Structures are given as structure tokens and as C-alpha cells.
N, C-alpha and C positions, 0 to 999 in steps of 0.2 A: 070516437066521438065524429058526427057530422056536421058539426057546426065549429066555426074560430071562437077564441074566446074574446068576449067583449064584442061581439058579431052584431048585438044592438044598438053600438053605438055608430056615428056615421063618421068617416077617415075624415081626419083633416088635413087637409095639401098644406106643401111647405108655404105656398103662397099667401092662405091663411095664417097660419102661424107669424108668420112677417109681416101682417099687417094686423093682427094682435101686438106684437111688440112694439112697432111704430106707433101704434093708440099709446100705449103704455109710456113711451117715451116725453111722449107732451111736448112734442115740436125738437127734442134735440134729434141730432142728425145718426142716424144708423149704422152709416157707415164707420163714422167716428166715433160713436161709441162704443159700439160692439163690436166691431171686428179688430183681430189683431194681428199684427202683421209681423210674423216671426223674421227672423235674420235668416232663416234657410229660405225666404221666396215662397212661405207660405202664406196665405188669410185666415185665418180661423174665422170660421162663424159662430153666432151665440147659439145654434143647433142644425142638429143634423135631422134626414130620415130618407126613406127607403128611394126617395126621388131623385137623392142625391147620387146613390150610385150609379156608375155607367155601366158596371156589371158586373157581378159575383165574382172574386175571384177565389181560386182552387189553390190552397198552399196546404202542401203535407207537413205539416209539424213533426216533431218525432214524439213518440209517446210517452217518452220519458228524456229524465235530463241528470246528468251526474255531476254532483260536489268534486271539484279539481282542485286539486292540490300541485303547487308549483314549488319546482326544487333545482335551485340551482346547484349543478354537481361540481364538486373543487375534489373532494376524496371519497372515492366512489364508496368505499365500507361505510363512513358518515352518514352518505348519500343515502344509502341502501338500509341503514337504522332508522333514519328519518322517514322513510319509506315507508316501513314497516310500522311504525309507531302512529302513523298518520292514517292509515290504514285502519287500525285499531279504533280510531277517534273518531271517526266516520266520513273519510275520504275514499270517495268513491271511482277514483281516475286520478293518475299522476300522469305530471308535466314536467318532464326533466329537461333541463337545460345544459347542454354539454358545450364547455370552453375548450377540453383539448382530446388529441385524436388518441392518447395515451389511455383513456377511459376503458376500465376492462366489465364488460357486461357480464361476465360469470359471479365479479364482487358487487355488479350497482343491480342487478337484479334477479338475488339470490333469495331464496322463499319469498318471492312474489307471486301468488297466482298467474300467471299471463293470462289462464285461459278466461278468468273473472273478472280481471281488474283491466279496464283498459286504459292505455298507455301512449302517451305523444311524446316524439322526441325531438325537441328544438336543436340544433347546430349552430356554433357560431364559426362554422367552419365547413367547407364543401370537401368531401373526400368519398371518391369513389370506394377506395381499399377501407376505410371505415366500415362503408356500409356493408360489404364482404363480411368483414367479422362478425357484425350484429346478425347478417344472414345466416351464417356458419351458425352461431349463438341458439338460432332460433329453428334450424334445422331442425322436423320432427315435433317441434310443438306447437301447441296449439293456443295462440294467442291476437291478442286485439291492438297491436300498435300502429299509430300514425307514425308517419314522420314528416317532419316541418322543411321542406329543402324549396327554399325560395330565393334563388341568384338573383331574380329582378328586383325582389322587395329589398336584397342587401345594397343594390345597386342604388336604390331611391334614398336610402337611409345613411348608407356611408359615401356615396359619392364616387365608389368602384366599385367592380366587381370583383369577388371571392380570387381570379386569378386574370382571365381576361375573356372578351364575351365569348371568343369561340370556347375554348378549353370549357368554362364552365356550363356551355350548352351541350360540349362533347359528354361531360362528365353527368350532366343530367338525364339526356339520353340514356348512357349503360344503367344509370340507378333505377331508371322507372322501368327499362327493358326486361330487367330480373327483382321486379320490384312483387310479382305476383303473393298473393299471402297478407299483403300491407292493407290497413283500411283503407290508407290513401297516401301518398308521396309526395304531392307537391302542395303547399299553404299559401295562402295569399295572406300578408298582413297588411289588415286595413284598418288596424292600430294606430298606426305610422300619421294617416293621414286626420285622423279625426283628430290625434292628441297635438298636431301642429297646427290647427284652427280650421280644418277643410269644413264647410256645411254639409247640412246632410245628403244633399244632392252630389254634390262634389264628391264625397267621400263615398257614396255608391256607384257611381259611374267612374272614379278613380279606382276600385276593385273591381268592377267589371272588364275596363278597360287592361287592367294588369291581368287578368284572368284570362282574358282573350291572345294576349300573346303567347301565353302558353297552348290552350286551344290550337291555335295559328300553326305554333311548332311542330305541335303532335300530330296536324290533321291530317296528312299522309301518311302515318304510322298505323295500319289496321289494329294492330296487335297491342299496342297501347292506347289505344282509345278503346278498344273492349274494357279494360278495368282504369280507364280513368275515370277518377275520383277527386273533386277538392275538398280541400279542408279551409275555411275564412275564420281568421282571427279579428274580431271585430271589440269595439270600446267604446260602453254606454254610456251617454253623457246624461244629463242631469234633466232633459224634456222629459217627462216620465212617456205619456204616449205619446209621443214622437218618435223615441228610442225601440219604443213595441214596434210601430208600425215600419221601422228604417229595416229591425231584422227580417219582417215578412216581406218587406220589399226585396231587400235582400234573395232569398229565396225564389219571389219570381220573377225575378231578372235574369237570377242564373238559370232558371230553368227554361227563359227562354233562349238565352245564349248556347246552352247547352244544347238543345233541340236542335238549332242550325247548324252544329257541329255533328250531330246526330252520338252524343256520348251518353252517357247515364245524366239525369236532370237534377237528382240528389243530391244533396252537399252536405258539407258538416259546417257547422257554428259552433267555436268556441270563443266565448264571450267574457270579459272582464271591463273594470270598472275603467271610464275612461282618468286620466291624470290631468288632465285640465283645468278643472276644478277644485283640485285637492290644494290644500292651503298646512302652510308651517305652524302659521299659530290657531289657536283655539281647534288642534289637530282633532281633536276629539270629533265633531263636528263631521270628518269625514268618515266616522261608522255610520253615520245618516244618510251621506250622500251616495255610500258603498250598498247600502242598504236598498234604496231605492232604483240605483241603478242595476244591480242583481235581480231587482223583482222584473224590472225593464226585460232583461234578457231571458229570464226565464218565460215571461208572459208573450215574448216574441218569439220563442221559438228556439233558443238555442240549444245544442245538445248535449254543453259542459258550461259551467262556469264556474269561471276562477275569481275567488273574491282578494284583490288585494287589501294586503293590511292597513290599518289609519294610520299608520306612521311610516309607509314604505317609505316616503322620500326625503326622508333625514336619517332614520336607523338603521342599523344593520339589522338581518333575519334575525328575530327570534322567538320564542317559543309563544309567547304571552300574544304579541302580535297577527302571530299566525293563526293561532287557537280562535281568538275570538273573530278572526274573518273567516274561516271554516265554521263556525259555531252558526254567525250570520246567515251561512245558506243552511245549515241542519235548522236551523228554526226555521225557515221559513218551508223546508221541505215536510219539516216532521212535526211541527206544531202549526204553522198557519196553511197548511192544505195546501203547497203548491205544487205536489206532484198528484194530485186527486184529476186534474182534467188535462189534457194536454192541447187545448185547442181553448181556452176561455176565452180569450178577445175575439175568435170569430163573431162574424155577425154584429159586431159593434159597431156603428156608423160612422162614428167621428174615424175610429181608427181605421176602417175598411176604406174610407176614403182619402186617408192622409197616405195610406200604402200606396195609393192611388196614382196620388199627386207626385209623391215622393219617386213612384218608378219613373212618370213620365217626366219629371222633371232631369232623371238622372240617365235617361236615356238622352234626351236633348244633348246632353253635354257629353255621354259616349260617342254617339255621332260626329258632333264637331270635334274632338281628341282621333276618332277613326278616318275623317275626312281632312284632318291635319296628318296623316302620316303613321298614326297610332301611339297606343301609351309612350315608347322606348323612344321614338321622335321627341316626341313633347317634352317627355324628359328630359332629351338632350339638350331641347334650345332651350330648357327655363321654363318652357309654359305654365305646365301645372306645378312647379313650384312659385310663380307669381301669383298664380289664380288662387292658391292656399294662402301664401301669405297677405294679398289682396282682405281674402273673408276672415284669417286672422288679425289684424289691423281693425278690421270695424269692430269685430268683439270684443278686441282690447280697447277702445274706443269706449264701447256700452258699458265695460268692468269700471274703467277709468273714472267716468262718467255718474255711475251711479246704478245706470240702467241695468245691468247685469248684477245682482247679493249675492255676495259669497258672506255667511254670516261669521262673524267673527274677522272677519278681516277689513273688507270695506263697509262693515254695518255692524253694529253692538260688537265693537269690539271687547276685549278683556284689558284693562291698559297696565293691568300688573301681570300680564302674560310674558315670561323671558323666554330665550331658543338659543341665545347665541349658546351657552356654556352643553346644550343637548346635544348639538349637531353632530353626527357618525358620518353620514354622508352629505356631500355637496350637492344641495336641494336645488340648484340652479342651472340653467344653460349652461353646458362647459361647450368653449369654441378653441377647438386644438386644431390650430393652421396645419393643413396639410394638405399635400400633393392629391388633387382629386379630377376624378373624370368631369363630372359635373357638380352643380348646387346639389350639395345632399338635403334634402326637405328634415327642418330641426323640430323636435318637439318641444313644446314651450308653455308654463302652466298661466294661467292669468295674473296671478297674484306676483309672481316673481318680482317684479321692481319695486309695486309697495314693500313685499317683504324683506328685501334688501334695503329700502331706506327706513324701516324701522328697525332692522337688525342696528344698522348704523348709532341710530338714537337710544339702544339699550343703556341704562345706568349700572 
């Protein structure tokens, strides 16, 4: 066709749209009535068009996404049995969390088709010897395994290195040097910042500053730079379109940062729902929250999506909760056509502009961190923790005042709901006094205080 669709209609400018809206408001103030000011520092307009776009962002999303299942490894044989079962039930990738250096890969990965099943392995320790045993096991095998090694993330979460700064980096250097063949080795845990209460620009900035520490560390190692690819762990919150834009902004920001170091600009994103808005009371509503949050992750361009069970904050792992969580993703993929288009959000003025705004605001914070000596220095001085705490306090105030709603918790409560006898896990922030090098960043749900008060009043 030589003519565009609807070319017989005259174009309407943004100015004309605004004038029409102001006329229809009949004297009401446009800014006060229709501009939404988010807690992330973004002012959302009632409409967007091509004039609002500064430039078209080129973000390459993955062509497909995987339904991921997370398995905590305690007994190797049981974890292997569960892995084989969940693959039969629809899981497309596996995420093993290993707590003990005694884990046996011959047992843990037995009969799993490593050539067709992407696997992510997370460790609650840092050991070069243990990685060597994994490399020995994988010798000659075709696999798609990613390692989640993040000593800086451990420092931020616990307040301590695994060993100490020097030894942690020596072990990291040795692992990266022999890591050819893995999909990725270093993983940036951005879930910590979101679950602790950081707003979106802060979250993106801290993830980038966190990544920059590793990029800078390996900058003079030409061999490591050749195979340098990062994995990002992210937590998606409840603001549907904002979270889509957040993941797109993450890819945009990392591509820009990676290009400065002349390393691969492509990264991998493993997304999961936020813990921040999950509730103990009326817990079935968590199913709805995790569904929309998983949708944001898919449309934002995550490579893999893990969906946390609706009862995970107070129940031990159970087959029913895991199955429902997995099936939520399978419904999205197989019944809701979320696997048909890899770039469904591209060209959406609102999302594209949000992406640009988040990237710009995050870049400003990132520059402040770097001008202040970098992420590690800012972390040791407590500046990162303070900024997150300030953001979390503002969000908590909005929740406590009812301006942020969690259905079944601070609005539309079921007064007959009783939870005191159903707690298998402690669902609140645990404070374990111990000696740390710095103040750890602590994850906390919005509803914890009100839930604790409500538990006390149960008859």
C-alpha cells in the first residue's frame, strides 16, 4: 500500500488534545485533576502520543520465555525427584538453591536432559572447590547452566562477605577464569532492593551500580571480558505498566553500561513477583497479585519467570502451592497467548516514555553513586541503606494511611479470617543480632505491622 491507514484524517497534535481536555474539564485544573504523581517520581499524563517520544529505544527482548521452577536442595535425591516431576508437569527451566557443599551433582542432576533444560544454580556459600566438582561433572556434556555468584549481593543482604573482601574476589576471579561453557556466572540480585522498599529509579540505579563493580573489577582482564555475561534477578511489583517499563529500562541501561566496557551488551533476566505486597490474611488474593506481576515480567522481556506460591510467606513448600504457581504461568503461556509475540509492548507510547523516564532518573542516581566513590563505598557508608529506608518509609506511610491498598488487609477485610494456627513459617522480618561489617539491607512486607497486631487480637 502506498498510503497510510486513515491518511484522510487530519493529524491531531498533543497541544490540540490538551486543549480539548481542558475544555471538557469545565474549569477544573488539568494538573491537579488528571496528572498522577507516583511514588517513583514519575508524573503520569492522561494521554501520550508520538510527540512525547524523544527517540525510539531499541531494546532486544528474548524471542521466548521459560516457566521456571525453584527448588531448595536439602536432600539431593528428593530434589532430583521433584525436578523430574515438575518438568513433566510443565516447568521449562530449573532453579536450584544449594545450601551445602556436600551436594552431589551425580544425584541432583540425574536423568535431567541438560541439553534441553536450562538450569540456574544458586549457592548459599562461595567455594572454588565446589565449582570445580561441578565442572568435572559437566565435562563433555552439552548443557545450559547459569551460576548465581554474587559476593557483593551477599554483603548487601547479610552485612558480611562470605569470607572477606580479598578472598571473595580471589575465588570469584578463579571461578570466572574457568567458567567458559556456562551461560553466565555472575548474577546481580536486584530483588533485594525492591523487596526492601526502593522505588523503581533507585532499584535500577542500584542494580547498575552493583553490576558496575564487577565490570570495573574485570575491566583489565581481556580473557574474562570476552565471556562476560550477567544475569539479573528482579522482583516485579504491582504497578503493571511501570514494571513492564522497568525491565525494558534495565536492558536499556545495561546495554549502555556494557558498551562502555566493550563487553556483551546482552543480559539475562530471571524475574519473580515481589514479596513486598504479599499478605498473610486473605492470602488467596496473592494469586491475583502474582498473576499480574508475572504478566509484567513477560511483557517487560524476562528470559525466565519464577512464580512464588500464594502461601509462601507462611507455609513450607508444598505440592499444591507449587503446582498452582506453575499453572498460573502455564495458563499465561498456553491459554493466554503470552508466548506468541516477544515485543508486545514495543511502540506503546506510555510504556516507551515510562522506560525513558525510568532510565533517565536511574542514570542520575547512578552518577551520584559513582561520584561518591561507587556502590561498595556508598554501601559501607550506609548511604544506599538510608535511601532505601527513606523510600520504604514513604511507601509504608501511604499503606498505613490507606492510600496504598492491599485487598483483604487494609481494605475489604474478612473479619472471620484466622491465621494464628496456620503459620508453618515465621512471616515477619527477623532481627538476628550479630556482628556485621555494615548495615544489611532488610526485606520487609508492607502489611507486617498490621498483621502482627491482628494476630494478637484473634480469639
